[in-house]
N, C-alpha and C positions, 0 to 999 in steps of 0.2 A: 504494500500500500504506500502511496506517495504521501509526503507530508502536506498537510493542509493548514491554512492559517485561520479558518473560520471555526467557530464553536461547533458547528454541525460536523465538520470534518474530524474533530477530536472527541465528539460525544461518545461516551461509553468506554473510553480508554482509561486505564489507571494512570496516576501521575507518572509512574515509571515508564509506561508506554508512550505517554505524551512527550516525555523527556527524550526518548529515543527518536522521535520524529523531528526533533529540532536539528538544525545544522550543527556540526561538531563544535564550532566556535561559540555557540549559544548554550550548549549543554553544561550542567553543573559538574564541577570536578569531583571525582570519587575519592582521590587522595592527593596529598601534597607532602613533599619532603621539606622539613624545616631544620634550621641549625639552632641549638639551644644557646642562648646568650647567658642567662642566669637560671639557676635552679635552687629553690629553697624549700625546706620542710615547713609546712604551715600547721601541722597537727600530727598525731600519731599515724604515720603511714601516708599522709596526704602531702603531695608536692605541688608547687606552683612553678611554672616555667615561663620565662620571658624569652621569646624567640628573637634572634637577630633581625628577622624580617619585620618585627614590630608588634606582633600579637602576644597576648598573655593568656595562658591556659592553666587550669587547675584540675588535678585528678578528682574525679567524682566518686571514687571508691578506693579502698585500701586493701593491700595484699601484703602479707608478711614477706614472701619470697621475691618481692619486686626489687630489681636493681634499677634505680633511677638514673636517667641520663644526666650528664654534667655539661658544663660549658664547652661548646665546640662539638658536641655529639650531634649526629644527624638522627632525626626521628621522623617517622611517617605518621601523619594524622589522616585518618580515613573516615568517611561518612558511614554511619550505621543506619539502622532503621529508625523511623519516628523521630528524626531530627537529632539523633545522638551521634557522638564522635568517639573514635578510639585512637589511642596513642600506641603505636607499634615501635618497639625498640629492642635491639639485641636478641632477636629470636624468642622473646618472651611472649606469653599470651597477651593480647591487646588489653589495655586498661581504658575504661570509660573516662573521658575527659570533657571538660566544659570550657568554652571560651569566655574569658572575663572581659577582654577588650582587644 
């Protein structure tokens, strides 16, 4: 099916299906690689990261065996379902993360 711009052309599609109909340059990114500028512990097992690219993120969950990235480390932040995001680092299971700014 070809991409349409009218509401009738997209009627009945899920948001993900409508996203796939958009040209590649208009689709939302699935994941991005960032470089950690600073990392600090904000509570037991909760970290906050300021990325060199300018954004600030905080872990939304705590895990005992999590090795937090430090300054200069590359991390991948990927979109999850229902507006969630995950931080992938060092082949560990992804940690749910929230953007602060």
